[in-house]
N, C-alpha and C positions, 0 to 999 in steps of 0.2 A: 329531536323533538323535545318539548318541555314537559313539565309534569302532567299537563292536561292531555298529552298525547297528540298535540297538534303540530303541524309542520309550519305554521305561519311565521314563527320566529325565524326559522332558517331561510324561508322564502324572502321575508323582509330584509334580513341581513344581506342576502345575495343581491337584492335590488339596490340597497344603499351602497354596497361595495362597488357595484357596477357604475353607479352615478359618480362616486368618488374617483373611479379609475377612468372616467371619461367615455364610457360606453354610450354611443349615440343612438338615437332613433334613426333608422334608415328607411326612407320611403322609396318606392319604386319610381314614382314621378309625382309632380305636383297634383295630379288627379287622385292620388291615393289619400283620401280624406277619412278613411275609416279604420284601417287595420294596422297602421304603422306603429302605434303605441302598443297594440295587442301583440304584434310580432316582437317588439322589444321585450315585453314581459315573457313571452313564450321562450325566448332565449335564456332569460334569467331562470325560469322554472326548469329548463333542461339542464342548466349548469348545477342545480342542486342535486341532480341524480335521481330525482323523484320520477316515478312513472306516472303519466297522465294521458288523458284523452282530450282532444280538442274538439269542441262541438261545432255544429254547422252555424249558418248565419243567424237563424232564429232560435237556436237552442239555448238552454240555461242550465248551469252557468257556462261561461266560455271555456273553462278548463276544469275537468273533474279528475281528481287524483285516483289512482288505481288501488293502492293499498291502504288508503285512509279515506274515511267518509267525509271528504272535504272538497270544496270547489272554490274557484276564483272567477269573479265577474269583473271585467275590465272596462274602465271608463276613462278615455282620453279627453282632455280639455285644452282647447287653444287659449293662450294667454298673450296679451290681454284679450278678453272676449267673455263669452258666457261661461262662468264657472260657479255661479251661485246655485244652479240647479242642473239636473240632467233628466233626459227623457228615458223612461223605462217602458218599452213597448210590449215586451213578452211576459214580464213577471214583476209584480210589485216587490220591492226589496224586502228581504227577510234574512234572518240568520240561520234558518233551517229549512231546507227544501228536499223533499223525498228522502229524509233521513240523513242528509248531507249538510254539514256546517258550511255556510257560505261566507266568504270574505270578499269585500269590494276593494278594488285597486284603482285609485285615482291618481293620474299623473298629468301635470300641466307641461306644455311644451310651447315654443314660440309660435304665435299665430301666423307670422309672416317671416319664415326663416329665409336665409340667403342661399339656400341650397337644399339638397335632399337628405342631408345628415345634420342633426341638431340635437341638443341636450334635453334631458328631462329636467325641467326647472325645479319642480318639487313633487313630493310623493306622499300620499296618505293611503295606508292599507287599514281598513277597519272591518270589524265583525259586522255582519249584516244587521244584527240586532241594534246596532247604534243608529241605523237609519229607520228601522221598523221592527218592533219586537213581536208582532203578530205572526204566528206560525200556522194559523188555521185557514186563513183566506186562500181560496183557490181561484186563480185567474181563468176566466172563460169568456170567449167572444160569442155573443148571441146575435140573433137577427129577427126581424119582423117583416112579414110580407104584406102587400096590399097598398103600397104607396104609389102615387102618380095618377095621371088622368085615366089610365086603363086598369089601375089596380094590380099591375103585374111587376112592380118594382120592389126589390127587396132592400131594406135598410140594414146594414150591418153595424152593430154596436161594437166597435173595436177600441178598446180602452188604451189610453196612454196615461202613465203616471208621471207627474213632474215632481221630482224629489230634491230637497236641499242637499248639496254636496257638503263634505266636511270642511271645505274652504269657506262655506257660508255659515256652518254651524260652529266653527271653532275660531278662536282668536289665537294666533301664534303658529298656525299650520303653514302659512305661506312661506315659501322659500326655504323650507325645511323638509326632512323626511321623518314621518311620524307614523307610529303604529298604535291603533286604538282597539283595545280588547276589553271584554267584561272584567270587572275588578277581581274576580276570583282567579283569573289567570296569573300565574307567577312566572316571570321570566328569569333566567339565571344570569350568570356572569356575562358581562359584555353589553348589558342593556341599562339604560338610564330610566328611572321611573320619574315622570314629570308631574304627577298629580292625578286626582280623580275628576271625572266628568259625570255630571248627573243629569239624567233626562227623566221627566215626570209625565206619566200618561195623562192624556187630555180628559176633561170632564165628559165630553160627548164624542161620539164617533159617527162617521158617515155610514149609513146602512143602505142607502138607495138614492135614486134621483129620477126625475121625470123631465122629459124634454118636449116642449110644445112646438110642433112643426109649423104652426101658424104664426106664432109670435116670436119664435126662435129664442125662447127663454128656457133656462135650465134651473129646475127647482130641487135643491137637495133635501134629503130626509135624514134626520139625525136621531140618535137614541143615546141614552145614558151609557157611558162606558163602565162595564162591570169592574174594570180595574182602574177606575179613575183615581188619580193621585198616587198610583204605585210608582215607586222610585226605582230606576235602573241605573246602576253605577258602572262606569267604564273607567279605564285608566289609559293614559297616554304614555308611550314609551319611545325612546330613541336609542340608537346605537351609540356605544361609547365613542367619544371623540366628536360627537355632534353638539350642536348648540343646546344649552340648558334653558333657553327661552321658555317661559311657562306656556302651557297650552290650557286655555280656558273656554268654557261654553260661552257662546255669544247669543244674546237675545235675538231670535229670528223674527224678522218682519215678513209675515206671510204674504203681504202684498208685493214685497220686493221679490220673493221667490216666484210669485205669479208673473211678474213682469219679466223675469228671467226665462219664461217659457217660450220665448220667440225661437223660431227654427232657423233664424238667419245666420247663426254662427256655426263654425265647424265644430262638430262634436261627435264622438262615437255614440 
Protein backbone atom coordinates (compact mmCIF):
# COMPACT_ATOMS: atom_id res chain seq x y z
CA UNK A 1 0.00 0.00 0.00
CA UNK A 2 1.07 3.60 -0.45
CA UNK A 3 0.92 6.38 2.10
CA UNK A 4 -2.84 6.82 1.59
CA UNK A 5 -3.45 3.21 2.61
CA UNK A 6 -4.84 2.27 -0.81
CA UNK A 7 -4.11 -0.91 -2.70
CA UNK A 8 -4.61 0.58 -6.16
CA UNK A 9 -0.88 1.06 -6.83
CA UNK A 10 -0.13 -2.62 -6.32
CA UNK A 11 -3.20 -3.66 -8.34
CA UNK A 12 -2.17 -1.39 -11.20
CA UNK A 13 1.40 -2.67 -11.06
CA UNK A 14 0.21 -6.27 -11.26
CA UNK A 15 -1.97 -5.48 -14.28
CA UNK A 16 0.88 -3.75 -16.11
CA UNK A 17 3.29 -6.59 -15.37
CA UNK A 18 0.75 -9.09 -16.70
CA UNK A 19 0.35 -7.10 -19.93
CA UNK A 20 4.13 -6.91 -20.33
CA UNK A 21 4.40 -10.66 -19.71
CA UNK A 22 1.82 -11.42 -22.37
CA UNK A 23 -1.03 -12.57 -20.12
CA UNK A 24 -3.98 -12.76 -22.50
CA UNK A 25 -7.69 -12.32 -22.09
CA UNK A 26 -9.30 -15.72 -22.48
CA UNK A 27 -12.96 -16.00 -23.42
CA UNK A 28 -14.90 -19.24 -23.29
CA UNK A 29 -16.30 -18.71 -26.80
CA UNK A 30 -17.15 -15.97 -29.29
CA UNK A 31 -20.48 -15.63 -27.46
CA UNK A 32 -18.72 -14.41 -24.32
CA UNK A 33 -19.24 -10.69 -24.86
CA UNK A 34 -19.37 -9.51 -21.27
CA UNK A 35 -17.12 -11.13 -18.71
CA UNK A 36 -13.85 -11.95 -20.49
CA UNK A 37 -12.00 -8.77 -19.48
CA UNK A 38 -13.52 -8.93 -16.01
CA UNK A 39 -12.17 -12.48 -15.67
CA UNK A 40 -8.73 -11.25 -16.76
CA UNK A 41 -8.78 -8.57 -14.07
CA UNK A 42 -10.01 -11.05 -11.43
CA UNK A 43 -6.91 -13.16 -12.06
CA UNK A 44 -4.67 -10.11 -11.63
CA UNK A 45 -6.45 -9.16 -8.40
CA UNK A 46 -5.99 -12.70 -7.08
CA UNK A 47 -2.28 -12.55 -7.94
CA UNK A 48 -1.83 -9.59 -5.59
CA UNK A 49 -2.85 -11.81 -2.65
CA UNK A 50 -5.62 -9.41 -1.66
CA UNK A 51 -8.86 -10.90 -0.37
CA UNK A 52 -11.92 -9.77 -2.29
CA UNK A 53 -15.56 -10.56 -2.96
CA UNK A 54 -16.94 -10.68 -6.48
CA UNK A 55 -20.43 -9.28 -6.87
CA UNK A 56 -23.31 -10.58 -8.92
CA UNK A 57 -24.45 -9.40 -12.31
CA UNK A 58 -26.11 -6.18 -11.15
CA UNK A 59 -24.05 -5.47 -8.04
CA UNK A 60 -21.73 -2.51 -7.57
CA UNK A 61 -18.78 -2.52 -7.60
CA UNK A 62 -17.72 -5.67 -9.44
CA UNK A 63 -15.03 -6.46 -6.87
CA UNK A 64 -15.00 -5.37 -3.21
CA UNK A 65 -11.85 -5.80 -1.14
CA UNK A 66 -12.26 -7.47 2.22
CA UNK A 67 -9.65 -5.77 4.39
CA UNK A 68 -9.72 -2.37 2.72
CA UNK A 69 -12.71 -0.13 2.08
CA UNK A 70 -12.09 -0.17 -1.67
CA UNK A 71 -13.76 -1.55 -4.74
CA UNK A 72 -13.09 -1.98 -8.47
CA UNK A 73 -15.61 -1.52 -11.26
CA UNK A 74 -14.59 -3.10 -14.58
CA UNK A 75 -15.29 -1.73 -18.06
CA UNK A 76 -14.08 -3.64 -21.09
CA UNK A 77 -14.05 -1.79 -24.43
CA UNK A 78 -13.74 -3.32 -27.89
CA UNK A 79 -11.27 -1.51 -30.17
CA UNK A 80 -11.80 -0.18 -32.73
CA UNK A 81 -15.33 0.52 -31.62
CA UNK A 82 -17.21 2.49 -29.05
CA UNK A 83 -14.67 3.72 -26.52
CA UNK A 84 -15.63 7.39 -26.05
CA UNK A 85 -18.37 6.55 -23.56
CA UNK A 86 -19.76 3.66 -21.53
CA UNK A 87 -23.19 2.77 -20.18
CA UNK A 88 -23.70 2.63 -16.44
CA UNK A 89 -27.01 0.92 -15.67
CA UNK A 90 -26.87 0.33 -11.94
CA UNK A 91 -24.94 3.26 -10.49
CA UNK A 92 -23.77 6.68 -11.59
CA UNK A 93 -19.95 6.71 -11.39
CA UNK A 94 -18.53 8.02 -8.15
CA UNK A 95 -15.34 7.84 -6.13
CA UNK A 96 -17.12 6.86 -2.91
CA UNK A 97 -19.96 4.36 -2.52
CA UNK A 98 -21.25 3.10 0.84
CA UNK A 99 -18.04 4.24 2.50
CA UNK A 100 -15.89 2.42 -0.05
CA UNK A 101 -13.41 4.14 -2.41
CA UNK A 102 -14.20 3.13 -5.98
CA UNK A 103 -11.70 2.68 -8.80
CA UNK A 104 -12.68 2.16 -12.43
CA UNK A 105 -10.68 -0.22 -14.61
CA UNK A 106 -10.88 0.40 -18.38
CA UNK A 107 -9.25 -2.06 -20.74
CA UNK A 108 -9.40 -2.11 -24.53
CA UNK A 109 -9.07 -5.33 -26.47
CA UNK A 110 -9.37 -6.26 -30.20
CA UNK A 111 -12.92 -6.03 -31.48
CA UNK A 112 -12.43 -8.89 -33.91
CA UNK A 113 -9.75 -11.20 -32.49
CA UNK A 114 -8.61 -14.21 -34.51
CA UNK A 115 -9.27 -16.58 -31.61
CA UNK A 116 -10.46 -16.82 -28.04
CA UNK A 117 -7.22 -15.49 -26.51
CA UNK A 118 -6.06 -11.95 -27.18
CA UNK A 119 -4.13 -9.11 -25.51
CA UNK A 120 -5.15 -6.12 -23.45
CA UNK A 121 -4.30 -3.29 -25.85
CA UNK A 122 -4.25 -0.51 -23.26
CA UNK A 123 -5.37 0.12 -19.71
CA UNK A 124 -6.53 3.01 -17.55
CA UNK A 125 -7.32 2.66 -13.86
CA UNK A 126 -8.82 5.83 -12.42
CA UNK A 127 -10.34 6.97 -9.15
CA UNK A 128 -14.11 7.32 -9.56
CA UNK A 129 -13.93 11.02 -8.69
CA UNK A 130 -12.20 11.59 -12.01
CA UNK A 131 -15.48 10.62 -13.69
CA UNK A 132 -17.86 12.22 -11.18
CA UNK A 133 -17.05 13.81 -7.84
CA UNK A 134 -20.62 13.83 -6.45
CA UNK A 135 -20.88 11.35 -3.56
CA UNK A 136 -24.41 12.28 -2.46
CA UNK A 137 -26.61 11.19 -5.36
CA UNK A 138 -28.46 7.91 -4.81
CA UNK A 139 -29.58 5.91 -7.84
CA UNK A 140 -33.22 4.74 -7.62
CA UNK A 141 -35.58 3.35 -10.24
CA UNK A 142 -39.13 4.65 -9.91
CA UNK A 143 -42.41 3.87 -11.65
CA UNK A 144 -45.76 5.44 -12.46
CA UNK A 145 -49.09 3.65 -12.96
CA UNK A 146 -52.05 4.46 -15.20
CA UNK A 147 -50.68 4.30 -18.73
CA UNK A 148 -52.46 2.71 -21.69
CA UNK A 149 -56.04 2.43 -22.94
CA UNK A 150 -57.24 0.68 -19.80
CA UNK A 151 -55.03 2.61 -17.37
CA UNK A 152 -53.41 -0.54 -16.01
CA UNK A 153 -49.91 -0.30 -17.55
CA UNK A 154 -46.97 0.69 -15.37
CA UNK A 155 -44.09 2.74 -16.76
CA UNK A 156 -40.76 2.09 -15.10
CA UNK A 157 -38.19 4.89 -15.08
CA UNK A 158 -35.00 2.86 -15.36
CA UNK A 159 -32.04 5.20 -15.62
CA UNK A 160 -29.00 4.65 -17.75
CA UNK A 161 -26.00 6.97 -17.44
CA UNK A 162 -23.74 7.46 -20.47
CA UNK A 163 -20.33 8.53 -19.21
CA UNK A 164 -17.15 9.67 -21.03
CA UNK A 165 -14.31 7.18 -20.71
CA UNK A 166 -10.72 8.19 -19.90
CA UNK A 167 -9.88 7.45 -23.53
CA UNK A 168 -12.24 10.30 -24.44
CA UNK A 169 -11.22 12.61 -21.61
CA UNK A 170 -7.46 12.18 -21.94
CA UNK A 171 -4.88 12.78 -24.63
CA UNK A 172 -2.03 10.29 -24.40
CA UNK A 173 -3.84 7.37 -22.75
CA UNK A 174 -4.25 5.29 -25.90
CA UNK A 175 -1.88 2.32 -26.29
CA UNK A 176 -0.43 2.89 -22.81
CA UNK A 177 -1.10 1.82 -19.21
CA UNK A 178 -2.06 4.78 -17.05
CA UNK A 179 -3.14 5.29 -13.45
CA UNK A 180 -5.18 8.42 -12.59
CA UNK A 181 -5.48 9.39 -8.93
CA UNK A 182 -6.35 12.51 -6.92
CA UNK A 183 -3.33 14.79 -6.73
CA UNK A 184 -2.88 14.27 -2.98
CA UNK A 185 -1.97 10.62 -3.59
CA UNK A 186 1.79 10.12 -3.59
CA UNK A 187 3.16 6.93 -5.08
CA UNK A 188 6.58 5.64 -4.19
CA UNK A 189 9.54 4.19 -6.01
CA UNK A 190 8.79 2.47 -9.28
CA UNK A 191 6.23 4.98 -10.58
CA UNK A 192 6.53 7.81 -13.08
CA UNK A 193 4.62 11.02 -12.42
CA UNK A 194 3.37 12.40 -15.73
CA UNK A 195 1.64 15.60 -14.72
CA UNK A 196 -1.56 17.05 -13.32
CA UNK A 197 -5.06 16.80 -14.77
CA UNK A 198 -7.63 19.44 -13.87
CA UNK A 199 -11.42 19.13 -13.98
CA UNK A 200 -13.71 22.06 -13.13
CA UNK A 201 -17.27 21.66 -11.89
CA UNK A 202 -20.01 22.91 -14.20
CA UNK A 203 -22.00 26.11 -13.63
CA UNK A 204 -25.28 24.20 -13.71
CA UNK A 205 -26.34 20.69 -12.77
CA UNK A 206 -29.26 18.59 -13.93
CA UNK A 207 -31.75 18.20 -11.06
CA UNK A 208 -34.72 16.69 -12.91
CA UNK A 209 -36.46 16.05 -16.19
CA UNK A 210 -39.99 15.60 -17.58
CA UNK A 211 -41.02 13.30 -20.41
CA UNK A 212 -44.08 14.06 -22.52
CA UNK A 213 -45.67 10.77 -23.62
CA UNK A 214 -47.67 12.47 -26.37
CA UNK A 215 -44.85 14.36 -28.06
CA UNK A 216 -41.98 12.05 -26.98
CA UNK A 217 -39.95 15.02 -25.78
CA UNK A 218 -37.66 15.08 -22.78
CA UNK A 219 -37.29 18.42 -21.00
CA UNK A 220 -34.38 18.84 -18.56
CA UNK A 221 -34.55 20.92 -15.40
CA UNK A 222 -31.31 22.51 -14.27
CA UNK A 223 -30.19 24.47 -11.23
CA UNK A 224 -27.06 26.42 -10.28
CA UNK A 225 -24.28 24.18 -9.05
CA UNK A 226 -23.34 25.17 -5.47
CA UNK A 227 -19.78 24.08 -6.27
CA UNK A 228 -19.61 25.82 -9.66
CA UNK A 229 -16.04 26.48 -10.72
CA UNK A 230 -14.49 24.22 -8.07
CA UNK A 231 -11.26 22.73 -9.33
CA UNK A 232 -10.40 19.06 -8.82
CA UNK A 233 -6.82 18.08 -9.56
CA UNK A 234 -5.73 14.56 -10.47
CA UNK A 235 -2.39 13.12 -11.45
CA UNK A 236 -1.41 10.61 -14.13
CA UNK A 237 1.11 7.88 -13.27
CA UNK A 238 2.83 5.06 -15.11
CA UNK A 239 5.06 2.23 -14.04
CA UNK A 240 8.82 2.62 -14.48
CA UNK A 241 9.90 1.45 -17.91
CA UNK A 242 6.72 2.77 -19.52
CA UNK A 243 6.43 5.55 -22.04
CA UNK A 244 6.90 9.08 -20.74
CA UNK A 245 4.37 10.35 -23.28
CA UNK A 246 2.47 13.22 -21.60
CA UNK A 247 -1.12 12.70 -20.47
CA UNK A 248 -3.30 15.79 -20.90
CA UNK A 249 -6.95 16.70 -20.51
CA UNK A 250 -8.84 16.84 -23.79
CA UNK A 251 -11.70 19.24 -24.45
CA UNK A 252 -14.76 16.98 -24.42
CA UNK A 253 -17.41 17.42 -27.10
CA UNK A 254 -20.63 16.52 -25.25
CA UNK A 255 -22.37 15.89 -28.58
CA UNK A 256 -19.69 13.36 -29.50
CA UNK A 257 -20.22 11.56 -26.20
CA UNK A 258 -23.95 11.49 -26.91
CA UNK A 259 -23.32 10.00 -30.34
CA UNK A 260 -21.23 7.34 -28.64
CA UNK A 261 -24.33 6.21 -26.75
CA UNK A 262 -25.25 3.66 -29.40
CA UNK A 263 -25.71 0.13 -28.12
CA UNK A 264 -24.44 -1.48 -31.28
CA UNK A 265 -20.89 -2.10 -30.09
CA UNK A 266 -19.58 -4.81 -27.82
CA UNK A 267 -19.03 -3.39 -24.37
CA UNK A 268 -19.34 -4.49 -20.78
